[in-house]
C-alpha positions in Angstrom: 15.6 2.1 -61.5 12.9 -0.6 -61.2 15.4 -2.8 -59.4 16.1 0.0 -56.9 12.4 0.7 -56.3 11.8 -3.1 -56.0 14.7 -3.3 -53.6 13.5 -0.4 -51.5 10.0 -1.8 -51.4 11.3 -5.1 -50.2 13.4 -3.5 -47.5 10.4 -1.3 -46.5 8.1 -4.4 -46.3 10.6 -6.4 -44.4 11.2 -3.5 -42.0 7.5 -3.1 -41.4 7.1 -6.9 -40.8 9.9 -7.0 -38.4 8.8 -3.7 -36.7 5.2 -5.0 -36.2 6.5 -8.3 -34.8 8.8 -6.5 -32.6 6.0 -4.1 -31.5 3.9 -7.2 -30.6 6.8 -8.6 -28.7 7.4 -5.3 -27.0 3.7 -5.1 -26.0 4.0 -8.6 -24.6 7.1 -7.6 -22.7 5.4 -4.5 -21.4 2.4 -6.5 -20.3 4.6 -9.0 -18.6 6.5 -6.2 -16.9 3.2 -4.7 -15.7 2.0 -8.1 -14.5 5.2 -8.7 -12.6 5.2 -5.1 -11.2 1.6 -5.6 -10.0 2.7 -9.0 -8.5 5.6 -7.3 -6.7 3.3 -4.7 -5.3 0.9 -7.3 -4.1 3.6 -9.2 -2.3 5.6 -6.2 -1.3 6.6 -6.3 2.4 6.1 -3.2 4.3 8.1 -2.5 7.5 4.7 -1.9 9.2 2.2 -4.2 7.6 -1.3 -2.9 6.8 -3.9 -4.8 8.9 -7.7 -4.8 8.4 -10.2 -6.3 10.8 -13.9 -6.5 11.1 -16.2 -7.2 14.0 -19.2 -6.0 15.9 -19.3 -3.2 18.5 -22.7 -3.1 20.2 -25.1 -3.5 17.2 -22.7 -1.8 14.7 -20.5 -3.5 12.2 -17.0 -2.1 12.4 -14.0 -2.2 10.1 -10.6 -1.0 11.4 -7.5 -0.5 9.2 -4.0 0.3 10.6 -0.3 0.0 10.0 1.3 -2.4 12.5 4.8 -1.2 13.5 7.2 -3.3 15.5 9.3 -2.3 18.5 12.6 -3.5 17.0 14.5 -2.7 20.2 13.5 0.9 20.1 12.2 3.0 23.0 8.6 3.6 22.1 6.8 5.7 24.7 8.3 9.2 25.1 10.8 8.7 22.3 9.5 7.2 19.0 6.0 8.2 20.1 6.4 11.4 22.1 4.2 12.2 25.1 1.7 15.0 24.8 1.7 15.0 21.0 -0.8 13.6 18.5 0.1 10.1 17.4 -1.6 8.3 14.5 -2.1 5.2 16.5 -0.2 3.0 14.1 2.2 3.6 11.3 2.2 5.1 7.8 -1.3 6.3 6.8 -4.0 7.1 9.3 -5.6 4.3 11.3 -9.3 4.4 10.7 -12.6 2.9 11.9 -15.7 2.6 9.8 -19.0 1.9 11.7 -22.4 1.5 10.1 -24.4 2.6 13.2 -24.0 5.1 16.0 -22.1 3.8 19.0 -20.9 5.3 22.3 -17.2 5.7 23.0 -16.3 6.2 26.6 -19.9 7.3 27.1 -20.0 9.8 24.2 -22.0 9.3 21.0 -20.0 8.7 17.8 -22.3 8.8 14.7 -22.1 6.2 12.0 -19.3 6.9 9.5 -15.6 6.5 8.9 -13.1 8.3 11.1 -9.3 8.4 11.6 -8.2 7.5 15.1 -5.4 9.4 16.9 -4.2 9.3 20.4 -2.3 11.7 22.6 -0.1 9.5 25.0 0.6 10.9 28.4 3.4 10.2 30.9 0.8 9.3 33.5 -3.0 9.3 33.7 -5.5 9.0 30.9 -4.7 9.2 27.2 -6.8 11.3 24.8 -8.4 9.3 22.0 -9.5 11.4 19.0 -11.9 10.5 16.2 -11.4 12.8 13.2 -13.5 13.2 10.0 -10.4 13.2 7.8 -9.8 9.5 7.6 -7.8 9.1 4.4 -4.5 10.8 5.4 -1.5 9.3 3.6 1.0 10.6 6.3 -1.0 10.1 9.4 -0.5 12.8 12.1 1.6 15.0 9.8 -1.7 16.0 8.0 -3.9 16.0 11.1 -6.0 19.1 11.8 -7.9 19.4 15.0 -10.7 21.4 13.4 -11.8 18.1 11.9 -12.1 16.4 15.3 -15.5 14.8 15.7 -15.0 13.4 19.2 -12.3 13.4 21.9 -12.5 11.1 24.9 -10.1 9.9 27.6 -9.1 6.3 28.0 -7.0 4.7 30.8 -3.9 2.9 29.6 -2.8 -0.3 31.3 0.9 -1.4 31.5 1.5 -5.1 31.1 4.5 -7.2 32.3 5.2 -8.7 28.9 6.1 -6.7 25.9 4.2 -7.1 22.5 6.6 -6.7 19.6 4.1 -5.6 16.9 1.2 -3.2 17.4 -2.2 -4.7 17.3 -5.7 -3.3 17.5 -8.5 -5.7 18.3 -12.3 -5.5 18.4 -12.9 -7.1 21.7 -14.4 -6.2 25.1 -14.7 -3.4 26.1 -14.7 -2.2 22.4 -11.3 -1.5 20.8 -8.0 -2.5 22.4 -4.7 -1.2 21.3 -1.6 -3.2 22.3 2.0 -2.4 21.7 5.2 -2.8 23.7 3.9 -3.0 27.3 0.8 -0.8 26.5 -2.8 -2.1 26.6 -5.2 0.8 25.8 -8.8 -0.3 26.2 -11.3 2.1 24.5 -14.8 1.5 25.8 -17.3 1.3 23.0 -20.9 0.1 23.0 
């Protein structure tokens, strides 16, 4: 009986030793897996890369974040981006601007804060540019609600000869400039 108890104790001790070593190894493996997953997420390539830029508009410091889709041979205006419908002015989550001071947009005051930017493209004439208080929308215009609009202005699009493959938004004269495909949409800000 003593031999059986001694034998069972030895098996139990060995099992515990192996189990604890295995648990440490499993923990190391899990940490490694988490590290590599984080690394993968950090280097993950999005079809429409997320872009962030900072600059000065008038006396205000501005930060803009947007998803930058590419043309990829598609018909953009009137097809991928329908006319007369709200567009998130980028891809994926909402494009937003963060300003630390009040500015004017197309002559109208926009108070300091963070706002999503939407546009309504038109077949001809001026486009509507919308600043909305709901800036953290994961699915852009699908979650847009006009009751949260803070400011709506009109901006005149310009059509360029050369096409730009990837959408860009720049902080430059006259304020913000959206470019994509043959579009150049200057939004006057001071």
